[in-house]
C-alpha positions in Angstrom: 160.4 -39.8 -143.8 164.8 -39.8 -144.3 166.1 -36.3 -145.3 166.9 -35.5 -148.5 170.9 -35.9 -149.5 173.2 -32.6 -148.6 174.3 -31.2 -151.6 178.3 -30.4 -152.6 179.0 -28.0 -156.1 181.9 -27.9 -157.5 183.1 -25.4 -160.0 185.5 -26.1 -163.1 184.0 -24.0 -165.7 186.3 -25.1 -168.5 187.5 -27.6 -170.8 187.3 -31.3 -171.7 191.1 -31.3 -170.7 190.7 -29.1 -167.5 187.5 -31.7 -166.7 189.7 -34.5 -167.0 192.8 -33.6 -164.9 190.0 -32.7 -162.3 188.9 -36.3 -161.9 190.9 -37.3 -159.1 190.1 -34.5 -157.0 185.8 -35.2 -157.5 187.0 -38.6 -156.4 187.9 -37.6 -154.2 185.3 -35.9 -152.4 183.1 -38.5 -153.7 184.4 -40.7 -151.4 184.6 -38.2 -148.7 180.9 -37.4 -149.4 179.2 -40.8 -150.9 175.8 -39.8 -149.3 175.7 -36.4 -150.4 174.6 -35.3 -154.2 178.1 -34.2 -155.9 176.9 -31.2 -158.2 179.5 -30.2 -160.7 179.3 -26.0 -162.1 180.8 -26.7 -165.9 179.4 -26.0 -170.0 176.9 -28.2 -171.0 178.9 -29.2 -174.2 180.9 -31.1 -171.3 177.9 -33.3 -169.9 178.8 -37.0 -171.9 182.2 -36.4 -170.2 180.8 -35.3 -167.0 178.7 -38.1 -166.6 181.7 -40.5 -167.6 183.3 -39.4 -164.4 181.6 -41.9 -162.6 182.2 -39.1 -159.6 179.7 -36.4 -160.5 175.1 -37.4 -160.0 174.7 -33.7 -162.1 175.8 -30.8 -163.9 174.7 -27.4 -163.3 175.5 -25.1 -166.3 177.9 -22.8 -165.5 180.4 -20.7 -168.6 182.0 -17.6 -169.5 184.3 -16.1 -172.9 187.7 -18.3 -172.7 189.1 -19.5 -169.5 187.2 -16.6 -167.3 185.2 -17.3 -164.5 181.3 -17.4 -164.8 179.5 -13.9 -163.5 176.6 -16.5 -161.7 176.1 -19.9 -160.6 172.1 -20.9 -160.9 171.4 -22.5 -158.4 167.8 -23.4 -156.7 166.9 -24.4 -153.3 168.5 -24.9 -150.4 172.3 -23.8 -149.9 174.4 -26.5 -150.7 177.1 -27.8 -147.4 180.1 -27.6 -149.5 181.0 -25.8 -152.2 184.9 -26.3 -153.7 186.7 -24.2 -156.3 188.4 -26.1 -158.6 189.0 -23.6 -160.6 191.1 -20.9 -159.9 193.5 -19.4 -157.5 192.2 -15.9 -157.2 188.9 -14.5 -155.2 187.1 -14.0 -158.6 186.4 -18.2 -158.5 185.0 -17.8 -155.0 182.9 -15.1 -155.6 180.3 -16.8 -157.6 180.5 -20.0 -154.9 180.2 -18.0 -152.2 177.1 -16.1 -153.4 175.0 -19.9 -152.7 175.8 -19.1 -149.5 177.8 -22.4 -148.7 178.3 -24.0 -145.3 181.9 -24.6 -146.3 183.5 -22.8 -148.7 186.8 -25.0 -150.0 189.1 -22.9 -152.4 192.7 -21.8 -152.9 191.4 -18.2 -152.5 189.8 -19.1 -149.0 190.7 -18.1 -145.9 191.7 -21.7 -144.6 193.1 -23.0 -148.4 196.9 -23.7 -149.1 199.3 -22.2 -150.9 198.8 -22.2 -154.4 202.2 -23.2 -156.2 201.9 -21.9 -160.2 204.9 -24.7 -161.4 202.3 -28.2 -159.7 201.4 -30.4 -162.4 197.5 -29.7 -162.7 195.9 -33.0 -161.1 198.3 -32.6 -158.3 197.7 -29.3 -157.7 193.9 -29.9 -157.1 194.1 -33.4 -154.9 196.7 -31.5 -152.4 193.8 -28.6 -152.1 191.6 -31.8 -150.5 194.2 -33.2 -148.7 194.7 -29.8 -147.0 191.6 -30.4 -145.8 191.7 -33.9 -144.8 190.6 -36.1 -147.9 192.3 -38.7 -149.3 192.9 -37.7 -152.7 194.9 -39.3 -155.4 196.4 -37.6 -158.8 196.9 -41.5 -160.1 193.2 -41.6 -160.1 193.0 -40.5 -163.7 190.8 -43.4 -165.4 187.2 -43.5 -167.2 185.4 -46.2 -168.4 185.0 -46.6 -171.9 181.5 -46.6 -173.1 179.5 -48.6 -174.7 179.5 -47.1 -177.8 181.3 -48.8 -180.7 184.5 -47.3 -182.0 184.3 -45.8 -185.1 187.7 -46.9 -186.2 188.8 -49.6 -184.0 192.9 -50.0 -183.3 193.8 -47.3 -185.5 196.3 -45.0 -184.6 194.8 -41.7 -184.3 195.8 -37.8 -185.3 194.7 -35.7 -183.1 195.8 -32.2 -185.0 193.7 -29.5 -183.7 194.1 -27.0 -180.5 191.8 -24.8 -179.3 194.8 -21.3 -180.1 197.3 -21.7 -182.8 200.5 -21.7 -180.3 199.4 -25.5 -179.4 199.1 -26.3 -183.2 202.0 -28.9 -185.2 202.1 -27.3 -188.1 199.5 -29.7 -190.7 202.4 -31.4 -192.9 204.1 -32.8 -189.8 201.5 -34.2 -188.4 200.5 -36.0 -192.4 204.4 -36.5 -192.5 204.0 -38.8 -189.7 201.0 -40.2 -190.8 201.8 -40.9 -194.2 204.8 -42.8 -192.3 203.1 -44.9 -189.9 201.6 -47.3 -193.3 200.4 -49.9 -193.7 199.1 -49.4 -189.8 195.4 -48.0 -190.3 195.1 -44.3 -189.1 192.5 -41.7 -189.4 192.4 -38.2 -188.3 189.9 -36.8 -185.8 188.2 -33.4 -185.7 186.7 -31.2 -183.1 184.2 -28.4 -183.7 185.5 -26.2 -186.3 188.5 -28.2 -187.0 187.3 -29.9 -189.4 189.3 -27.9 -192.6 192.7 -28.8 -191.0 191.5 -32.4 -190.6 190.6 -32.8 -194.7 194.2 -31.0 -195.2 196.0 -33.0 -192.9 194.3 -36.7 -194.3 194.8 -34.8 -198.0 198.9 -34.3 -197.6 199.0 -37.8 -196.0 197.5 -39.9 -198.6 195.1 -40.8 -196.6 190.8 -41.1 -197.8 188.2 -38.8 -197.1 186.3 -41.6 -194.9 189.4 -41.5 -192.9 189.0 -37.9 -191.6 186.0 -38.6 -188.3 184.4 -34.7 -187.4 181.1 -34.3 -185.8 181.3 -37.2 -182.5 179.9 -36.8 -179.6 181.6 -37.3 -176.4 181.2 -41.0 -176.2 182.2 -41.7 -180.2 185.3 -39.4 -179.4 186.3 -41.2 -176.0 185.3 -44.7 -178.1 187.1 -43.5 -180.6 190.5 -43.2 -178.5 189.7 -45.9 -176.3 190.2 -48.6 -178.7 192.9 -46.3 -181.0 196.1 -48.7 -181.2 197.8 -45.1 -180.1 197.2 -41.0 -180.2 199.5 -38.1 -181.9 197.8 -35.0 -180.5 199.2 -31.3 -178.5 198.4 -29.8 -175.2 194.6 -30.7 -175.9 191.5 -32.5 -173.9 191.8 -35.7 -176.4 195.3 -35.9 -174.8 193.7 -36.2 -171.6 191.2 -38.2 -172.8 194.0 -40.7 -173.7 195.8 -40.7 -170.3 192.2 -41.2 -168.2 191.7 -44.6 -171.1 195.3 -45.6 -170.7 196.3 -45.5 -174.3 199.2 -44.8 -176.2 199.8 -41.8 -176.8 202.6 -39.1 -178.1 201.6 -35.7 -176.8 203.6 -31.9 -178.1 204.4 -29.3 -175.8 205.5 -25.8 -176.6 204.4 -22.9 -175.2 204.0 -24.9 -171.9 205.4 -27.3 -170.1 204.7 -31.3 -169.2 205.5 -31.1 -166.5 201.9 -29.1 -165.4 199.8 -30.9 -168.3 202.0 -33.6 -169.3 200.6 -38.2 -168.8 201.7 -39.3 -165.6 205.6 -41.0 -166.1 204.7 -44.6 -168.0 206.0 -46.7 -170.8 202.4 -46.0 -172.7 203.0 -42.0 -172.7 205.9 -39.9 -174.0 205.3 -36.3 -174.0 207.7 -33.7 -176.2 209.3 -30.6 -175.6 211.9 -28.6 -176.5 212.6 -25.9 -173.9 215.1 -23.1 -175.5 218.1 -24.0 -175.9 220.5 -24.7 -172.9 217.4 -25.1 -170.7 217.3 -28.3 -168.5 213.1 -29.7 -169.2 213.2 -30.4 -165.4 214.0 -26.5 -164.1 212.9 -24.8 -167.3 209.9 -22.0 -166.9 206.5 -24.1 -166.9 205.4 -21.6 -168.9 207.6 -20.1 -171.0 205.6 -19.4 -174.1 201.6 -17.9 -174.5 198.9 -21.1 -175.1 196.6 -18.9 -176.3 198.6 -17.1 -178.9 197.8 -17.0 -182.7 201.8 -18.7 -183.9 202.4 -21.9 -183.2 205.0 -22.0 -180.5 208.3 -21.9 -180.7 209.4 -24.6 -178.8 206.4 -26.7 -180.0 208.4 -26.1 -183.7 211.5 -28.4 -182.6 209.8 -31.2 -182.5 210.5 -32.8 -185.9 208.3 -35.6 -187.2 210.7 -38.4 -187.2 210.8 -37.8 -183.1 207.1 -37.9 -182.9 207.1 -40.9 -185.6 210.0 -42.6 -183.9 207.8 -41.9 -179.9 204.6 -43.1 -181.8 206.3 -46.3 -182.6 208.0 -46.3 -179.0 204.3 -46.2 -177.8 203.0 -48.8 -179.9 205.5 -51.8 -178.4 205.1 -50.8 -175.2 202.8 -53.2 -172.4 200.1 -53.8 -173.0 198.1 -51.0 -171.7 196.5 -51.4 -168.0 192.2 -52.1 -167.5 190.5 -49.1 -167.1 189.9 -48.5 -163.0 185.7 -48.6 -162.3 184.0 -45.5 -162.3 182.1 -45.7 -159.3 184.9 -45.4 -156.6 183.6 -47.6 -153.0 
């Protein structure tokens, strides 16, 4: 009788964008341990996105308010062979994993962990952690395949005005001005949970019909919408990373946090707009000059004008054809 596969548990109990930036690291674990059962401790709301990575065998429900660390990870059966902290850099995020009694524990706060670099891009950060433990991790391995679900608006420009915090929300009037200027191209306004009112306001200001507002989408429907969009205009939020994952042209608006931490990879299909403080070189400016969870639009975000955003959208729409997504199940 064959033995059941050993289990690996990874903690990344954050949001959609956080999950998508961790895909290269999850793929590295999958390649390194192809016979293991790889489980991700994450919020249940991310189940669809977790499945779409093609690297994870199952989700262990784990969540906490805001960006805090879950106090515990529900676990049954033998201790995992390996536990990996892709959640944080301190002992707090190692504790719930250590409580499972894994034979091996990997994290930045671990005794054998590499040095944490505050100014490092999120995708590279977790790949470097795994490379420090002998795994082949490629931060460019971000692509996911579009779902079979049909897009609710194929070929449209998707405007996504929402974000978790007001500090990362460009004003509705500016999103509307860009949307209106894109006519006669088809434009839709997408809304996440609790963002419907904002989306309706943007659509109304842009002169779009009520049917242009797309809300209440499942992950597969949202993924299909982005995958088959002409381009996406979005703030620093999960939908921006979904555009990166699908190779969809995007313009991403940054404010309190530099795109050096969370921006799309270098490509003619993507533009990251950001204006650090006057007289500061964007390449050397502080990567967190503002509060990403603040309750007012960040001053750097407000420096992005509508003409600049509209020009950037036109440029990415004219960029070379996107590259096809890589298979979601690495060999």
